[in-house]
C-alpha positions as CSV (number, residue, x, y, z in Angstrom):
1,M,-13.4,25.3,-0.7
2,S,-14.0,21.9,-2.1
3,L,-12.4,18.4,-2.7
4,L,-12.5,17.2,-6.3
5,L,-12.6,13.5,-7.0
6,A,-11.0,12.8,-10.4
7,M,-10.8,9.0,-11.1
8,T,-11.6,6.4,-13.6
9,G,-12.6,2.8,-13.2
10,W,-13.8,3.2,-9.6
11,H,-17.3,3.8,-8.1
12,V,-16.9,7.5,-7.6
13,E,-20.1,8.0,-5.6
14,D,-18.9,5.5,-3.0
15,W,-15.8,7.6,-2.7
16,R,-17.9,10.9,-2.3
17,A,-19.7,9.3,0.5
18,R,-16.5,8.3,2.3
19,F,-14.9,11.7,2.0
20,A,-18.2,13.4,3.0
21,A,-18.2,11.4,6.2
22,Q,-14.5,12.3,6.9
23,L,-14.9,16.0,5.9
24,P,-18.5,17.0,6.7
25,D,-17.7,20.7,6.3
26,M,-16.0,20.4,2.9
27,P,-18.1,19.9,-0.4
28,V,-17.0,16.9,-2.4
29,V,-17.4,17.4,-6.2
30,I,-16.9,14.9,-9.0
31,L,-15.1,15.4,-12.3
32,G,-17.7,15.5,-15.0
33,E,-20.4,17.2,-13.0
34,P,-20.9,21.0,-12.9
35,F,-18.7,22.7,-10.2
36,D,-16.9,26.0,-9.6
37,R,-13.3,25.3,-10.6
38,R,-12.2,28.2,-8.4
39,S,-13.5,26.5,-5.3
40,V,-11.4,23.4,-5.7
41,H,-8.4,23.4,-3.3
42,Y,-7.7,19.7,-3.2
43,V,-7.8,16.7,-5.6
44,A,-8.0,13.0,-4.9
45,S,-7.1,11.3,-8.1
46,W,-6.8,7.8,-9.6
47,K,-5.9,7.8,-13.3
48,H,-7.6,11.1,-14.0
49,P,-8.0,12.1,-17.7
50,E,-5.1,14.0,-19.3
51,G,-5.4,17.7,-18.6
52,S,-8.4,17.4,-16.5
53,L,-6.8,19.1,-13.5
54,S,-5.8,22.2,-15.4
55,G,-7.6,25.4,-14.8
56,L,-8.0,25.0,-11.0
57,P,-6.6,28.4,-9.8
58,N,-6.7,27.7,-6.1
59,L,-5.4,24.1,-6.1
60,A,-3.2,23.5,-3.1
61,A,-2.5,19.8,-3.3
62,V,-3.1,16.5,-5.2
63,F,-3.5,13.2,-3.4
64,S,-3.1,9.9,-5.1
65,L,-5.7,7.3,-4.1
66,G,-3.1,4.6,-4.3
67,A,0.4,3.9,-3.2
68,G,1.7,4.5,-6.7
69,V,2.0,8.0,-8.4
70,D,3.1,7.1,-11.8
71,H,-0.6,7.5,-13.0
72,L,-0.3,11.2,-12.0
73,F,2.9,11.8,-13.9
74,A,1.4,10.3,-17.0
75,D,-0.5,13.6,-17.2
76,T,1.9,16.0,-19.0
77,R,-0.3,18.9,-18.0
78,L,-0.3,18.1,-14.3
79,P,-0.4,21.3,-12.2
80,E,2.7,22.2,-10.3
81,V,1.4,21.7,-6.8
82,P,2.5,19.4,-4.0
83,I,1.5,15.8,-4.6
84,A,1.2,13.3,-1.7
85,R,1.1,9.5,-1.9
86,V,-0.8,7.1,0.4
87,V,1.4,5.5,3.2
88,D,-0.9,3.0,4.8
89,P,0.3,0.7,7.5
90,D,-2.3,-1.9,6.5
91,L,-1.1,-1.8,2.8
92,T,2.5,-2.2,4.0
93,T,1.5,-5.3,6.1
94,R,-0.4,-6.9,3.2
95,M,2.5,-6.4,0.8
96,S,4.8,-8.1,3.3
97,E,2.3,-11.0,3.6
98,Y,2.5,-11.4,-0.2
99,V,6.2,-11.3,-0.4
100,V,6.8,-13.7,2.5
101,L,4.2,-16.1,1.2
102,H,5.7,-16.4,-2.3
103,C,9.4,-16.6,-0.9
104,L,8.2,-19.4,1.3
105,R,6.4,-21.1,-1.6
106,Y,9.7,-21.2,-3.5
107,L,11.7,-22.1,-0.4
108,R,9.4,-25.1,0.3
109,Q,9.1,-26.1,-3.3
110,Q,5.3,-25.7,-3.3
111,P,4.9,-25.3,-7.1
112,R,6.7,-28.6,-7.5
113,Y,4.4,-30.4,-5.0
114,D,1.2,-28.8,-6.6
115,R,2.4,-30.3,-10.0
116,Q,3.1,-33.6,-8.4
117,Q,-0.3,-33.7,-6.8
118,R,-2.0,-33.1,-10.1
119,E,0.1,-35.9,-11.7
120,T,-0.4,-38.2,-8.6
121,I,3.4,-38.5,-8.1
122,W,4.7,-39.3,-4.7
123,D,8.3,-38.0,-4.4
124,D,9.7,-38.0,-0.9
125,D,12.9,-36.1,-1.8
126,R,14.5,-35.0,1.4
127,N,16.4,-32.1,-0.1
128,Q,14.9,-29.2,1.7
129,P,17.2,-26.1,2.0
130,A,16.9,-24.0,5.1
131,A,15.8,-20.4,4.8
132,R,19.1,-19.2,6.1
133,S,20.8,-20.6,2.9
134,V,18.5,-18.8,0.5
135,R,19.4,-15.3,-0.5
136,V,16.5,-12.8,-1.1
137,G,17.2,-9.6,-2.8
138,I,14.7,-6.7,-2.5
139,M,14.8,-4.0,-5.1
140,G,13.1,-0.9,-3.4
141,L,13.9,0.1,0.1
142,G,11.0,2.4,0.9
143,E,8.3,1.6,3.6
144,L,7.2,-1.5,1.7
145,G,10.7,-2.9,1.0
146,Q,12.0,-2.3,4.4
147,D,9.1,-4.0,6.1
148,A,9.2,-6.9,3.9
149,A,12.9,-7.3,4.5
150,R,12.5,-7.3,8.3
151,K,9.8,-10.0,8.1
152,L,11.8,-12.2,5.8
153,Q,14.7,-12.0,8.2
154,V,12.4,-13.2,11.0
155,M,11.7,-16.2,8.9
156,G,15.4,-16.8,8.6
157,F,16.1,-15.7,5.0
158,D,19.5,-14.1,4.1
159,V,18.1,-10.7,2.9
160,A,19.8,-7.8,1.1
161,G,18.3,-4.7,-0.6
162,W,19.0,-2.5,-3.5
163,S,18.0,1.1,-4.1
164,R,18.8,3.9,-6.6
165,S,20.6,6.0,-3.9
166,P,22.6,4.7,-1.0
167,K,20.7,3.7,2.3
168,T,22.0,2.6,5.6
169,I,19.6,0.2,7.4
170,D,20.5,-1.5,10.5
171,G,20.9,-5.2,10.1
172,L,20.4,-5.2,6.4
173,A,23.1,-5.5,3.7
174,T,22.4,-2.7,1.1
175,F,23.5,-2.0,-2.4
176,S,22.8,1.1,-4.6
177,G,23.0,2.5,-8.1
178,S,24.3,0.8,-11.2
179,D,27.6,0.1,-9.6
180,G,26.0,-2.0,-6.8
181,M,23.5,-3.8,-9.1
182,V,26.0,-6.5,-10.4
183,D,27.0,-7.6,-6.8
184,F,23.4,-7.4,-5.6
185,L,22.1,-9.7,-8.4
186,A,24.9,-12.1,-8.1
187,R,24.0,-12.8,-4.5
188,T,20.3,-13.1,-5.1
189,D,18.3,-16.4,-5.4
190,I,14.9,-14.8,-5.1
191,L,14.5,-11.3,-6.6
192,V,11.6,-9.2,-5.2
193,S,10.7,-6.0,-7.0
194,L,8.9,-3.4,-5.0
195,L,10.2,-0.4,-7.0
196,P,8.1,2.6,-8.1
197,L,7.6,3.1,-11.9
198,T,9.7,6.0,-13.0
199,P,11.5,6.8,-16.3
200,D,14.7,5.3,-14.8
201,T,13.0,2.0,-13.7
202,R,10.7,1.3,-16.7
203,G,11.8,-1.9,-18.3
204,L,14.4,-2.5,-15.7
205,I,13.6,-6.3,-15.3
206,D,15.0,-7.2,-18.7
207,A,17.2,-10.0,-20.1
208,K,20.4,-8.4,-18.9
209,L,19.1,-8.0,-15.3
210,L,17.7,-11.6,-15.1
211,A,21.0,-13.0,-16.6
212,G,22.8,-11.4,-13.6
213,L,21.0,-13.4,-11.0
214,A,22.7,-16.2,-9.0
215,Q,22.8,-19.5,-10.8
216,G,24.4,-21.7,-8.1
217,G,22.0,-21.3,-5.2
218,R,20.2,-23.8,-3.0
219,L,17.0,-23.5,-5.0
220,G,18.5,-24.8,-8.2
221,G,18.1,-21.4,-10.0
222,P,16.7,-18.0,-9.4
223,F,13.1,-16.8,-9.0
224,L,11.4,-13.5,-9.6
225,I,8.6,-11.9,-7.6
226,N,7.3,-8.6,-9.0
227,A,4.7,-6.8,-6.9
228,G,5.8,-3.3,-7.8
229,R,4.6,-2.1,-11.2
230,G,4.1,-3.8,-14.4
231,G,6.1,-1.3,-16.4
232,L,9.2,-2.4,-14.5
233,Q,9.2,-5.8,-16.4
234,V,9.8,-6.9,-20.0
235,E,7.5,-9.9,-20.1
236,A,9.1,-11.3,-23.4
237,D,12.5,-11.4,-21.6
238,I,10.9,-13.1,-18.6
239,L,9.5,-15.8,-20.9
240,A,12.8,-16.1,-22.7
241,A,14.8,-16.5,-19.4
242,L,12.4,-19.2,-18.2
243,E,12.9,-21.1,-21.6
244,A,16.6,-20.6,-21.3
245,G,16.7,-21.8,-17.7
246,T,18.4,-18.7,-16.5
247,L,15.2,-18.1,-14.4
248,K,13.4,-21.0,-12.7
249,G,10.1,-19.4,-11.9
250,A,8.2,-16.1,-11.5
251,T,5.4,-14.7,-9.5
252,L,3.8,-11.7,-11.1
253,D,1.1,-9.4,-9.6
254,V,1.5,-6.6,-12.1
255,F,1.8,-6.5,-15.8
256,E,2.7,-4.4,-18.8
257,T,-1.1,-4.3,-19.8
258,E,-3.8,-4.6,-17.1
259,P,-6.0,-6.5,-17.0
260,L,-3.7,-9.2,-18.3
261,P,-5.0,-10.1,-21.8
262,S,-6.6,-13.5,-22.0
263,D,-4.2,-14.5,-24.8
264,S,-1.1,-13.7,-22.8
265,P,1.3,-16.7,-22.6
266,L,1.9,-15.7,-18.9
267,W,-1.4,-17.3,-17.9
268,S,-0.6,-20.8,-18.9
269,H,3.2,-20.9,-18.4
270,P,3.9,-23.7,-15.9
271,A,6.6,-21.8,-14.1
272,I,4.6,-18.6,-13.7
273,T,2.2,-17.6,-10.9
274,V,-0.3,-14.9,-11.9
275,T,-2.2,-12.8,-9.4
276,P,-4.5,-9.9,-10.4
277,H,-2.7,-6.9,-9.0
278,N,-4.0,-7.5,-5.5
279,A,-0.8,-8.1,-3.6
280,A,-1.5,-5.1,-1.3
281,M,-5.1,-3.7,-1.4
282,S,-5.8,-0.9,1.1
283,E,-9.3,-0.6,2.5
284,P,-11.0,2.4,0.8
285,E,-12.1,3.7,4.1
286,A,-8.5,3.7,5.3
287,I,-7.4,5.7,2.3
288,A,-10.1,8.3,2.7
289,T,-9.2,8.6,6.4
290,L,-5.6,9.2,5.5
291,I,-6.2,11.8,2.9
292,A,-8.8,13.6,5.1
293,A,-6.1,13.8,7.8
294,Q,-3.6,15.3,5.4
295,I,-6.2,17.9,4.4
296,R,-6.8,18.8,8.0
297,R,-3.1,19.2,8.5
298,L,-2.9,21.7,5.7
299,E,-5.9,23.6,6.9
300,A,-4.3,23.9,10.3
301,G,-1.1,25.2,8.7
302,E,0.9,22.1,9.2
303,P,3.2,20.6,6.5
304,L,2.0,17.9,4.1
305,E,3.3,14.4,4.7
306,H,4.5,11.8,2.2
307,V,5.2,14.4,-0.4
308,V,6.4,13.1,-3.8
309,D,9.6,14.4,-5.4
310,P,8.7,15.2,-9.0
311,A,12.2,14.9,-10.2
312,R,12.4,11.3,-8.9
313,G,8.8,10.4,-9.6
314,Y,8.2,9.0,-6.1
């Protein structure tokens, strides 16, 4: 019985050492080296090559090495076994830090002051809206979205959330589905996207959605923060909304193409903040520990946690 590491772009030998330390009695093999395919019961994957998990007759579960699982469903020949995602409290905290940071930047007009500093302009404008007068809307109400909502509320923001299906969350106004989207956007000054990437959410942040954001809020126009997945956004529409004035600014941690090409206009746009997909980075040791614990649960006959619904894609 062995664990197969199937990943691209990462230092696989470092991951072998991490899992070997966590699972000393289980051989850890690497895609591309010789191994007995019948021995593989578990796979830890990050963007594995298409079809590379086929022909594993005793495979019991696949684990994503990150919070997202869209990279797994990109494989049209993915085996029909349970898939588990990483739910890491440290990752959740880091994501909330990112969301709170950038909401506060927009609340306190920090991009404006950064620009004024570069231009040596002293403008002591006293117009400083309170957090309670700024409406934040969070798309995606899973672990990440709910934690970010709670922490934004502590800072005083007026927070609401949107999800595909209805959710009831104490102390949080919630909207759902296409019927709830219009009202949700209309009360949003800062839109935060923490949605997973699925066929239903691909390209969701487009011209129509951006045009539905509130235009009369205390910040002088709406802002976008996308720390979910790059496939959620249509970057040409974001640029067009900024030029038209229907969007005042955007903070983007994820992109349609990653790494972001050096010739992308997003890099140099004065109203866009670019970060390199690092809003919430889990410690590799923490991920290995979580997956090893899941494997031990299965070996003990206990149910797998954080199982993905293939029909929904998350």
